[in-house]
C-alpha positions, 0 to 999 in steps of 0.5 A: 412166604411162611415167613412173611405171614409169621412175622405179619402174625406178630406185629400186627396187634401193635398197630391195631392197638395203636389205633384202638387207643387213638380212637378212645383218647379222641373221643375221651379228649373231645368229651373232656377237654371241651373249650367253653363256648365263646359268644359272638357278641360285642359290647357296644355303647348303646347296649347301656340303654337296655340296663336298669342303670342307665338313669343312674348319676353316673351318666347324668348329663350334669356328671358327664366329663368332657372329653377333651374336645369340648363337645362333652360326650366322652362317657359310654357306660362309666365317666372315663377317670383317666386319660391314658394307660401306661402297662408295663408287663414283667413276665413271670413277676413272683409276688416277693419280688415286688413285696418288701422281704419284711412281708415274708419269714425269711429275706432271700437274695432276690428280694428287695430288688425293686425298691422304686416300687416300694419307695412309690407305694410308701411315700404315695399311699394314697395314689400308688399302692402294690397288690398281690395279684391272684391269676387263675391257673393253669399259668401259661402265658397265652392263658393269662394273657386271654385272662386280662383281657377278655376278664374270663377264665380260659380253659384247659385246652388253651393250654395247647395253643401256647406255642402258636397263639390263635387271634382272640375271637371273642370280646376283649379289653383291647378290641373295645379300646379300638373300637371306641377310637383309643389308640393302642401301642404295644412293644416286646413280647409277640404273642400280644401281636398273634393275639391281636394282629390288627389291633395296635396303631404302632406294634415292635414286636420281638420273638419270645421263644428262645428262652435262652436269649434274656436281652432281645425283648428286654432291649427292644421295649427299652429302646421304645418306651421311653420315646413313645412316652415322650411323644404321647401318640398313644391312649394306652400303651403296653410294654412286655418284658421277658428277661425275668421269665427266660432267667427263670426257665434257664437259671432258676430264681436264686441266681445271678442272671435273675437278680441281674434282670430284676436290678435292670427293671427297677432302673427301667421303672425308674426312667419310666416314672421320671418321664411320666412326672416330667410331663404330669403338671397341669395340662401336661401330656401325662396329667391324668395317666395311669401307670401299671407295673404287672406280672401275667403269673409268677413261677417256681423257684426253678423258674417254671409255671403252668401250674396252680401252685401258690408261687405259680398263681401269685404274681403282682401288680403296682398301680400309680396315678399321676394325681396326688389326691386323698383317699376315697375307701372307706376302710371295709372296702379297703383290705390290706396288710401292711408292714415296713419297706427297706427304708422302714417306711409304712407300706400297704398291700392290697390284693387284686383278682386278675380276673378283675383287671379288663373290666376295672381299666375299662371302667377307668377309661369309660369303655364298654366292658368285654362282653364275657368279662365275669370280673368285678370292678376292684375298689382299691384299684378304681378308687386310684384312678378316681382322682380327676372326678373329684377334684377338690380331693386333691391333696391339701385342698379339702378337709371334707373328706366324709364327703368326698368318701360318700360321693366316690361311693355313689359313683362306685355303686353306679359302676358296680350297676353296670359291672352286675348287669353286664355279667348277668346278661352274659350268663343268661345269654351264655346259658341260652346260647350253649349246648349245656350252659349253667345248671338252672338252679345255679342260674335261680340262685345267682338270679335272686341275688342279682334281684335283690340287689337291684330292688335295694338299690332304687331307694338307696340311690333315690336317698343319696342323690338328695345329698348336698355337700356334707349332708349325704354322709348320712347315707354311707351305711346304705351305700356301704350295704348296696356294694357289698350286695352287688359283690356278692352277686359278682363273686357268686358268679364268679364261683360258679364259673370256677366250678362248672365251666367247662362243659363235659359230654359224659357220653364221649367221656364214657365211651372213650374210656370203655374203648380204653379198658376194653384194649386192655382185654385185646391186648391180653387177647393177642399176648395168648395169640402170639403165644399159641403161634409157637405153643410147643416152645412156650414153656420155661422151668421156673420155680417161683413163676406164680409168686413173681407174677402175684408180685407183679401183679399186685405191684401193678395194680397198687400203682395204678390205683394210687392215680385215683389220689391226688396226693399219690399223683404229686408223689408219683416218682417216690411211688414208683421208686417205692414199688421198684425197691420193694421188687428189689428187696424180694429179688434180693431175698430169693437170691439169698434163697438160692444163694446165687447172683447176691451181687446183682440183687444188692446192686439193684437195690443200691441203684434204686437209692441212687435214684432216689437220691438223685430225684431228692437232692437238687438234681430233680428240676423240681427244686420246690420239693427238693433239697440242695446238696451243696448247703449239706456239706457247707459249702455255698453253690456258687463256690469254685469248689462246688462248680468243679464238683458239679461239672466233674461228676456228670463228665466221669459218668459220660466216660464211665458209660463211654468205657463200658460201650467200648468194653463191649465192643471189644468182648462181643462179636459185632457187625461192622456197621454196629460197631461204627455206630456204637463208636459214633455214640463214644465220640458224640460222649467226648463232644458232649463233655466238650459241650459243657466244659466250653459252656462252663463258668470255670473257664473265661473262654473267648466268645468264639469258642463258647459259640462253638460249645453252644451251637455247633457241637449240639448240631453235629452231635444231631446229625452223627445221631440221624446218620446213625439212625439212618444206617441201621434202618438201611442194613436192617432192611438190606442185610435182613436175610444174611443176619445170624439169628442168634442171641449175640446178634439181637444184643448187639443190635438192641445196643447200637440202636440204644447208643444211637439215641444216647447221646442226644438224649443225654445231650438235651437232659443236661448234666444230670442226663449222664448221671442218671444214664449211668445209674439207669445202665447199672439198674437195667444190667441187674434186672436182666441178670436177675431175671436168668435167676429162676431159670437155674431151677429144675422143677415147674413149668410155666407160661411165657407171661409167668416168667417175664412178668416181674422183669418187666414190672421191674423195666416198667417202674424203672421207666417211670422212675427215670421220668422224674429223676430227669427233672420232669413231672406231670404238669406243663411247669414240668417241661423243660423248655431250654431243652428245646434250644440246645444248639439253636437260637431260633424257634422253629415250631416243629423243630423245637417241639420234636427236642422238647418231646425227646427231652421229655420222653427220652430217659423214660419211653425211648431208652426202655422201649428200644431196650426191651430185647436185652430182657430177651436176648439175655435170658437166652444167654444162659440157656443151652437146651434147645427144647426149653428155648424160646423163639426171639421173635415170639417172646420178643412179641410177647414182653412188647405186648406185656410192657404195653399192657402195664403201661395202658393199665396205669393210663386206664386208671389215670382216665378213670380218675379224671372222669371221676374227679371231673368237678374236683377243685384240682381238676385243671391244675393236678388231673388234667396236666396228668392225663395229658401227659399220660395219654401222649406218653401212650400213644407215643409208647405205642408208636415206638412199639409199632417201630421195634417190632418192625426193626426187631421182630424177624420172621419166624422159622421152624427149628429145622430152617433155623437149623440149616440156616446156622450151619450155613453161617 
């Protein structure tokens, strides 16, 4: 009975702390990551009668465009300028994929691979143009599609739905198309069908989450795209290609698969343009069709997206009207940058916000604008599609360009009037319906701008309405001023929304923050309580205890405070390596002073340098901030020798880890089950090496062998790992009373558990996994050895906290460094989505989520926590005097609590930073992702501590019973 009670007293703090952390995080998250209020209102054609724009010339009966059925009722809010809209979406289309290489300082291999777009924009400058499109972060596909169709700013919390997109409930472009009788056809990425489940006349969806599949979605689009264009049974057609996005995720931008995809897309665009032009003559099916090629977001050089870097938010839009018309735009509204394309032709590129896409397309199609849209009608896009409204503007048919420009400006002012009224209506309704809404002073400011624009409009429209033929040129300055006033109002609303959009509940945030900081005090109390459990045994000689404790506290506080700066968050991995290196230098200095363990101190510093090298030179996935190793040696990355080296180094590292495992088995006494588990892991290492060899480009193997390497081998490794884990847990439950309570038993128990997890984690981490694992094993061994250096002293008595503070701090810093060395960072583009499909081609949410979580936190969380008992057992291995011997279970519980305390401090300061910086410009691009990664890591840390305490912590026995037990053995 006493043993069971003792174990309960040792493990209950971990479960209690887990509950406290969950409560605090949920409360803070509820206050911080609130979604914006989605209003249940939808725009209708009849709404325009309530606007001050209802009498504008754009809706006058004399200018209404016939809808094609002879009844002249084709207009709703604006006069429809186009009959059909064809949208081709190339997912993750970087701006430099489309723009000519002459627009950039240096030509890259992936540039100029879409020459058809450059050719069309150069030859038909008045009816075709390339735009740099700016997306709002976070740049996940779901949020970008919501932003493109609603005209709003999707909030950060929507990122969590990227793998299970809910249907859009608020008003949107697709909804308005359907409500106004437009036929919409979709093909490609099945995310569209999840967002709009009942909106498409026809749909050809294809699964989108297998990032290793570059062709299924694209081939499906190609199969249906041209036939659909020729049939013409649509008003709006959407084709969403995914090959470039997937090629980026798996291979990166500067690779052959990416270039091949871009060349394939160039052929697709050529075929689409040819199909449209064949039927673009007078009376043709596509006489008044508007063609758009666009990306939903960009991507980094490594193929990642989700953050707010220029590479990720800058994508491209190519727009083309099948009507060749003169330019309507006055120079003031046509801000472009010009250069030469690859054929030395003049080409000009404009800029457009993705926020403006929904309202601009709605205005061109003549449907109501989405109720929640805050975008503006982009003048450059709007001018491209206005050819049908001014037949006399066809190229070669009119010389009165000034008159046409003024008439177009009148039409644009009418559209902007409706645009501004709709946005003003929305922000008023939002503030009245939302709990917090926009601040009153900001609302008054934008209302004043709107009022001034409306007051100025009346005389402008009265004067312009008197214009006949060319006499209206004199009204041009007044129209330009009116356009500027409307655009100023719309830009002010967007600026206000971007700065104030999220509704923070500060009370919940403060309560959650206080609970998290309170948990720190509870962890200290739990630590002391566990220490008093066997108080007589918790004193250990250590001459440098106070010094080590002070250094540990200094480093912990310094790293925690660093998260208050966005610059340090961006360089968090390097900060952790720096702190670890600082402690390693301090340990080396002490080794010199004691003239003991100089090798271990030197090796630890060497391993820290190796990890820093791994983080910096190419093995890290964040290639934008890393340097390629191959060019440093004058070798191309595509060179056969470099491919051979990049395969051999990981395999040699794997062989070294297997050798160390085998050496442990032969040099230590292990239980039979533990021995078999370690041998099973060695076999898995052989399978991993085979997996890499079969996937290598060096060998031209038959497809059946490649399939075995790609799918069968990883599944076998997963199965072995699950069997190993189940075996260890069952043996722990059945053989607990028979297990010896000595140092070697705890070491074997820990090593076998680490081996169980290591094979799967290395497999998911890719080829860099074995290199990182080898460096981590070496660094961990040095930390364990140096942790015993202080115990050779003969003077001084200090608490367990003093003894363990420095090695546990080094252990935690090593864990943080491993997170970044394996190619991760605290952003959604830091997730290695390809790892979720190692061994599988089909997408199953739970399975892929588990694999992605193991890959993300395997090296930085799972292995460090499960390896913590080595610090305890290895310290006892060098201690022979029974009066100084700590109870394994008591000391292990304290080490767990200490490690959890260090982790909680870092997370607590992250939460504090997010609270302080909640209105910072980078809150959604930097601070919020950091918060999500940290709190998820904290919860997983607590969960693994609960499981590890159940597995590792044995019932505490008094000395006599322990002695008798050992005699019986």
